[in-house]
C-alpha positions in Angstrom: 17.1 -14.6 -13.7 16.7 -12.7 -17.0 14.6 -9.7 -15.9 13.3 -7.5 -18.7 10.7 -4.9 -19.3 7.3 -6.1 -20.7 6.1 -3.8 -23.5 3.4 -4.8 -25.9 3.8 -8.5 -25.1 7.6 -8.5 -25.7 10.3 -8.9 -23.0 12.9 -6.2 -23.7 16.0 -4.6 -22.3 15.9 -1.0 -21.4 16.4 1.3 -24.5 19.9 2.2 -23.4 20.7 -1.1 -21.8 21.0 0.4 -18.3 20.5 -1.9 -15.3 19.8 -1.3 -11.6 20.7 -3.5 -8.7 20.0 -3.5 -5.0 21.4 -5.1 -1.9 19.7 -7.7 0.2 18.8 -5.4 3.2 19.7 -8.1 5.7 23.0 -8.8 4.1 24.4 -5.8 2.3 27.3 -7.8 0.8 24.7 -9.9 -1.2 23.4 -8.3 -4.4 20.0 -9.2 -5.7 19.5 -9.8 -9.4 19.7 -6.7 -11.7 16.6 -5.2 -13.3 16.3 -2.8 -16.3 16.2 1.0 -15.9 13.5 2.1 -18.4 14.0 5.2 -20.5 11.3 7.8 -21.1 11.0 6.3 -24.6 10.4 2.9 -23.1 7.7 4.3 -20.9 6.1 6.1 -23.8 6.1 2.8 -25.9 4.4 1.0 -22.9 1.6 3.6 -22.9 1.2 3.3 -26.6 1.0 -0.5 -26.3 -1.6 -0.3 -23.6 -3.7 2.1 -25.7 -3.6 -0.2 -28.7 -4.6 -3.3 -26.7 -7.4 -1.6 -24.8 -10.3 -1.8 -27.3 -10.0 -5.6 -27.8 -9.5 -6.3 -24.1 -12.5 -4.1 -23.2 -14.7 -6.2 -25.6 -13.5 -9.5 -24.0 -16.4 -10.8 -22.0 -15.9 -10.1 -18.3 -16.2 -13.7 -17.3 -13.3 -14.5 -19.7 -11.2 -11.8 -18.1 -12.1 -13.2 -14.7 -10.9 -16.7 -15.8 -7.4 -15.2 -16.5 -7.3 -13.6 -13.1 -8.4 -16.8 -11.5 -5.6 -18.6 -13.3 -3.2 -16.0 -12.0 -4.3 -16.6 -8.4 -3.6 -20.3 -8.9 -0.1 -19.6 -10.2 0.6 -17.3 -7.3 -0.5 -20.1 -5.0 1.7 -22.7 -6.7 4.7 -20.4 -6.5 4.0 -18.9 -3.1 7.2 -19.9 -1.3 9.4 -18.7 -4.2 7.6 -15.4 -4.2 7.8 -15.0 -0.4 11.6 -15.7 -0.4 12.0 -13.1 -3.2 10.0 -10.5 -1.2 12.2 -11.1 1.9 15.4 -10.9 0.0 14.4 -7.7 -1.9 12.4 -5.8 0.8 13.6 -7.3 4.1 10.4 -8.4 5.9 10.3 -11.6 7.8 9.4 -14.8 5.8 6.2 -15.1 7.8 5.2 -11.6 6.8 6.1 -12.2 3.2 4.1 -15.4 3.1 1.1 -13.6 4.4 1.5 -10.9 1.7 1.7 -13.5 -1.0 -1.5 -15.2 0.3 -3.2 -11.8 0.3 -2.2 -11.2 -3.4 -3.6 -14.6 -4.3 -6.9 -13.8 -2.6 -7.2 -10.4 -4.2 -7.0 -12.0 -7.7 -9.5 -14.6 -6.6 -11.9 -11.9 -5.4 -11.7 -9.8 -8.5 -11.9 -12.8 -10.8 -15.4 -13.1 -9.4 -16.2 -9.6 -10.4 -16.3 -10.8 -13.9 -19.6 -12.4 -13.1 -20.9 -9.6 -10.9 -20.0 -6.5 -12.8 -23.0 -4.7 -14.4 -25.1 -1.6 -14.6 -28.6 -0.7 -13.3 -32.1 -0.3 -14.7 -34.2 2.7 -13.7 -37.9 3.6 -13.8 -38.7 5.2 -17.2 -40.3 8.6 -17.7 -42.1 7.7 -20.9 -44.2 4.8 -22.2 -42.3 2.3 -24.2 -39.0 3.5 -22.8 -36.2 1.8 -20.9 -33.5 3.6 -18.9 -30.4 1.8 -17.9 -26.7 2.4 -17.1 -23.6 0.6 -18.3 -20.2 0.3 -16.5 -17.4 0.8 -19.0 -13.7 0.8 -18.6 -11.8 4.0 -17.9 -9.2 3.1 -20.5 -5.4 3.1 -20.0 -4.3 3.0 -16.4 -0.9 3.8 -14.9 -0.2 1.9 -11.7 2.7 3.2 -9.5 3.3 1.2 -6.4 5.7 1.4 -3.3 8.2 -1.1 -2.1 6.7 -2.0 1.3 4.0 -4.3 -0.1 5.6 -5.2 -3.4 3.0 -7.9 -4.4 -0.1 -7.0 -2.4 -0.5 -3.4 -3.4 0.2 -4.1 -7.1 -2.4 -6.9 -6.9 -5.1 -4.6 -5.4 -4.6 -2.1 -8.2 -3.9 -4.3 -11.2 -6.6 -6.9 -10.6 -9.6 -4.4 -10.6 -8.1 -2.5 -13.5 -8.0 -5.6 -15.6 -11.3 -7.2 -14.6 -13.2 -4.0 -15.5 -11.6 -3.9 -19.0 -8.7 -1.5 -18.6 -5.1 -2.0 -19.8 -2.2 -1.2 -17.5 1.3 0.2 -17.4 2.8 -1.0 -14.1 5.7 0.8 -12.5 6.9 -1.0 -9.4 9.1 0.8 -6.8 12.9 0.5 -7.0 13.1 -1.9 -4.1 10.1 -3.9 -5.4 11.3 -4.3 -9.0 12.1 -8.0 -8.9 8.8 -8.9 -7.2 6.9 -6.6 -9.7 8.5 -8.4 -12.7 7.7 -11.8 -11.1 4.1 -10.9 -10.7 4.0 -9.6 -14.3 5.4 -12.9 -15.6 2.7 -14.8 -13.7 0.0 -12.7 -15.3 1.4 -13.3 -18.7 1.6 -17.0 -17.9 -2.1 -16.9 -16.9 -3.0 -15.8 -20.4 -3.1 -12.0 -20.6 -3.1 -10.9 -24.3 -0.1 -8.8 -25.5 -0.2 -5.1 -24.4 -2.9 -5.5 -21.8 -0.3 -5.4 -19.0 3.0 -3.6 -19.5 5.7 -3.4 -16.9 8.5 -0.8 -16.7 11.1 -0.7 -13.9 13.5 2.0 -13.0 13.7 5.5 -11.7 10.2 7.0 -11.3 11.3 10.6 -11.7 13.0 9.8 -15.0 10.0 8.3 -16.6 7.2 10.0 -14.7 6.2 12.4 -17.5 5.6 9.6 -19.9 3.7 7.6 -17.3 1.5 10.3 -15.9 1.6 13.2 -18.3 0.7 11.3 -21.5 -2.7 12.3 -22.8 -3.4 8.7 -23.6 -3.4 7.8 -19.9 -6.9 7.9 -18.6 -6.3 7.0 -14.9 -3.4 6.9 -12.4 -3.4 4.9 -9.2 -0.5 5.7 -6.9 0.6 4.7 -3.5 3.6 6.4 -1.9 4.7 9.6 -0.3 2.7 12.9 -0.1 5.4 14.8 -1.9 5.5 12.5 -4.9 1.7 12.0 -5.0 1.0 15.7 -5.2 3.6 16.1 -8.0 1.8 13.3 -9.9 -1.5 15.0 -9.4 -0.2 18.3 -10.8 1.1 16.5 -13.9 -2.2 14.7 -14.5 -4.6 17.6 -14.0 -3.9 19.3 -17.3 -5.2 16.2 -19.1 -8.2 15.9 -16.8 -6.9 12.4 -16.0 -8.6 10.6 -13.1 -6.3 10.2 -10.2 -6.3 7.9 -7.1 -3.7 8.7 -4.4 -2.8 6.9 -1.1 0.0 8.9 0.6 0.8 7.6 4.0 -0.3 8.1 7.6 0.7 8.9 11.2 -1.6 6.5 12.8 -2.7 6.7 16.4 -3.6 3.8 18.8 -5.6 5.2 21.8 -5.3 3.1 24.9 -8.0 4.0 27.5 -7.9 3.2 31.3 -10.3 0.3 30.9 -8.3 -1.4 28.2 -7.1 -5.0 28.4 -3.4 -4.3 29.1 -2.1 -7.4 27.4 -4.1 -6.8 24.3 -3.1 -3.2 24.2 0.6 -4.0 24.3 0.2 -6.7 21.7 -1.6 -4.4 19.3 1.0 -1.6 19.8 3.9 -4.1 19.2 2.3 -5.6 16.1 1.1 -2.3 14.7 4.3 -0.4 15.4 7.1 -2.9 15.0 5.5 -5.5 12.6 6.8 -5.0 9.0 9.6 -3.0 10.7 7.2 -0.1 10.9 7.3 0.2 7.2 3.6 0.3 6.5 1.4 3.3 5.8 -1.0 1.9 8.4 1.7 1.3 11.1 1.1 2.5 14.7 3.4 5.4 15.1 1.6 7.2 18.0 0.2 5.5 21.1 -2.1 7.9 23.0 -2.5 6.5 26.5 -4.8 7.6 29.3 -3.0 8.5 32.5 -4.6 5.8 34.7 -3.0 3.0 32.7 0.0 4.8 31.3 2.7 3.6 33.7 1.7 -0.1 33.5 1.3 0.1 29.8 4.6 1.8 29.1 6.5 -0.6 31.3 4.9 -3.6 29.5 5.5 -2.1 26.1 9.2 -1.4 26.8 9.7 -5.0 28.0 7.9 -6.3 24.8 9.9 -4.1 22.5 13.2 -5.0 24.1 12.5 -8.7 23.7 11.8 -8.7 20.0 14.3 -10.6 17.9 15.7 -8.5 15.1 17.5 -10.2 12.2 17.3 -11.6 8.7 13.8 -12.4 7.6 15.0 -15.8 6.4 16.2 -16.8 9.9 13.9 -18.9 12.0 12.6 -16.9 15.0 13.2 -13.5 13.6 10.4 -11.1 14.6 11.5 -7.9 12.9 13.6 -7.6 9.8 15.8 -4.7 8.6 14.9 -1.4 7.1 14.6 -1.7 3.3 17.7 0.5 2.5 20.5 2.6 3.7 18.4 5.7 3.0 15.5 4.5 5.1 17.7 3.5 7.9 19.3 6.9 7.9 15.9 8.5 8.0 14.9 6.4 11.0 18.1 7.3 12.9 17.7 11.0 12.0 14.2 11.1 13.4 15.4 9.4 16.6 18.0 12.2 17.0 15.2 14.8 16.2 13.0 13.3 19.0 15.8 13.5 21.5 16.6 17.1 20.5 12.9 18.0 20.9 12.9 16.8 24.5 11.1 13.4 24.1 12.5 10.7 26.4 14.1 7.8 24.5 13.1 4.7 26.6 14.3 1.8 24.4 16.0 1.3 21.0 17.4 4.0 18.9 20.6 2.2 17.9 21.8 -0.2 15.3 21.0 -3.8 16.4 23.6 -5.7 14.5 26.1 -5.4 11.7 25.8 -6.7 8.1 22.4 -5.2 7.2 20.2 -2.2 7.7 19.1 -3.2 11.2 17.6 -1.0 13.9 16.1 -1.8 17.3 12.4 -1.3 18.0 12.3 2.2 19.5 9.9 3.8 22.0 9.8 7.5 23.0 7.9 8.7 26.1 6.7 12.1 27.1 6.0 13.1 23.5 4.0 16.3 22.9 1.6 16.2 19.9 3.4 19.2 18.2 6.8 17.4 18.1 8.0 16.4 14.6 8.2 12.8 15.7 4.5 13.0 16.4 3.6 14.8 13.2 5.8 13.4 10.4 5.7 10.0 8.9 8.9 8.2 9.9 8.2 4.8 8.2 10.3 2.9 10.7 9.9 1.0 14.0 9.5 4.1 16.2 6.5 4.6 18.6 5.8 7.9 20.4 3.9 7.7 23.6 1.5 10.6 24.3 -0.3 10.9 27.6 -3.8 12.3 27.9 -6.4 12.7 30.7 -9.6 11.5 28.9 -11.2 10.4 25.7 -11.8 13.9 24.5 -8.2 14.8 24.8 -7.2 11.5 23.1 -9.4 12.3 20.1 -8.0 15.9 19.9 -4.5 14.5 19.9 -5.3 11.8 17.4 -6.7 14.4 15.0 -3.9 17.0 15.5 -2.0 15.9 12.4 -2.2 16.4 8.6 -2.7 12.7 7.9 -5.9 10.6 8.4 -5.4 7.0 7.3 -6.0 4.5 10.1 -6.8 5.0 13.8 -7.3 2.5 16.6 -8.7 2.4 20.1 -8.4 -0.2 22.9 -11.3 -0.1 25.3 -14.0 -2.2 26.9 -16.5 0.6 26.5 -18.9 0.4 23.6 -19.8 4.1 24.1 -16.1 5.1 24.0 -15.4 3.0 20.9 -18.4 4.4 19.0 -17.6 8.0 20.1 -14.1 7.6 18.9 -15.2 6.0 15.6 -17.5 8.9 14.9 -15.1 11.7 15.8 -11.7 10.5 14.7 -10.5 11.9 11.4 -9.4 8.7 9.6 -10.6 6.6 6.7 -10.2 3.3 8.6 -11.0 2.8 12.3 -10.0 -0.2 14.3 -11.5 -1.1 17.7 -9.4 -3.6 19.8 -7.5 -4.5 16.6 -4.1 -3.4 15.3 -4.0 -0.3 13.0 -2.3 -2.6 10.4 -4.0 -5.3 8.5 -6.9 -4.8 6.0 -9.8 -6.9 4.8 -9.6 -7.1 1.0 -13.4 -6.9 0.5 -14.0 -3.5 2.1 -13.2 0.1 1.0 -9.7 1.4 1.9 -8.5 4.9 1.8 -7.6 7.9 4.0 -8.7 11.4 4.8 -6.8 14.7 4.7 -3.2 14.4 3.3 -3.4 10.6 3.3 -5.2 10.5 0.0 -6.6 12.6 -2.9 -10.0 12.3 -1.1 -11.5 11.0 -4.3 -11.8 7.2 -4.8 -11.4 4.4 -2.4 -9.4 1.2 -3.1 -10.2 -2.5 -2.7 -13.4 -4.5 -2.6 -16.5 -3.6 -4.6 -15.5 0.2 -4.1 -12.8 -0.3 -6.7 -15.3 -0.2 -9.6 -15.9 3.5 -8.9 -12.3 4.4 -9.9 -11.7 1.9 -12.7 -15.0 2.4 -14.6 -17.1 5.2 -15.9 -20.9 5.2 -16.1 -22.9 5.6 -19.3 -26.7 6.1 -19.2 -28.8 4.8 -22.0 -32.4 5.9 -23.0 -34.0 3.2 -25.1 -37.3 4.1 -26.7 -39.0 1.0 -28.2 -42.5 2.4 -29.0 
C-alpha cells in the first residue's frame, strides 16, 4: 500500500523521503508495509494547513459536519474485517479483540455524528428589561492529537471525532506501532468527505517532530494518551503558549476480591482484565488485592486459568492472547519479572517466552506481593498480575490507593455496602463493580486521577465538549 502523509489535502512523502517499517509482532520475519517518517518541517506544514482550514470548517453547519462523521462510520463498518486484520498484524492483539476495537471506533463516529444536532449553548435569565443573555459553544481551533499503539483506531476515534464535530481542525500523530492503522483511518475520513486541511496526518518519531506539533503557537489544544514521562514533557512545552492540554497517562489498576465474591466471576474478571489485550491496556488489571478468606481458592483457580490460556498469533483460530507489540515491550515485561523475583515476590506461573517466532510471553502471576514493591507500583504494560493479600476492606482500599496512578479500579463482592464504600473511597477516575477493569462505555466520561491524567478534562461522551470547545457569553439588548 502506498502510505503517505496527509497535509493540506495532499498525500505526500516525508520531506527527506525517509521511511519506517515494523515487524509483525507474531512473526518477526514478516515486515509490515513501510510508512513515512515526517520531518519537523512536515509537521509545521501540517499545523499551518490546519490553521488555514479551520475558519471555513468552523462555519460549516454542525449537522453537515455530523453527516461526514456518519459517512465515516459507515465506511469503517464496510471495511471492518480489513481494518481488524491490519490491527492484528501491526499491533498483535487477537482478531477478536481487533474486531471489537473496530466496532467501537465505528460506534464512536456514529455517536459524535449525532452531536451535530445536539450541540448548542444555553439561555439565562436577564438582569435588565429587553435583554437576552445566552452562551455559545465555539471550537477551540487547531488540535494536535497524539495517540498510542495499543488501541490504534479506537483512541484516535474518540479524540478525532469530537474535535471535528465541534468545528476544530486536527493534526493527527499516531504511534509508531499504529502508523498503518492511523493512515487507514485517515483515508476513510477523507473518503467520507472531509475538506482539505481539516484533518492532517503525520507519522514518524514523536520526539523528532514534537516541538512543531505541541510547541507551535498556532496549536490551541493537545490531546495525548501515552506514558507519564512523555505526557509531562508535552505539558511543559505547551504551557508557554497557554495551550489547552488533555493528558491520559496510564494506570496501575487494582481489582479487589472480597471473601464474599463469586469465585468463578472473580477469576474470569482477573483473567480478562490482566491478560486480555496481552495486558497492554492502560485500564488493565495489574494488581489483584484479595481478602485472606478467599485467597487460597482464588489463587489456585487463577493459576489454573492463566496456565490454560492459549498464546499465539492473533490471526490463528483459538488464540486467547497475542504477543507483545515489540521487542522493547517484551524486554520490559521480562525485566519486570526479574525485578519481582529479586524483590522477593513468588513467581507462580509464567515468566518465560511462550514460543519462538514472535514477541510472545506467558501470562504471569506473582503471589506474596507487598504494595511497596516496584511490580506493584510501576506500570508494566504486559500480562503480569501481582497478588496482594489483605485482611479486610479497609486494608484493601489503602492498598489500592497506595500508588501514584488512579485510572480504573474494580471490586468483586456481593455486598452493596462494600461496593459503595469502595466506590466512594478509592482514588480512581473509573470504578467497576463486578466487572473487569478494562472495557469502557463510549457515552460516559473517561479519565483518571493523580498521575493518570492532567486532572483537567475528561474524554468521551458528552464530556468531550468541555475540552474541544470554549464558551462565549452574549448580552443582547433589544430595547
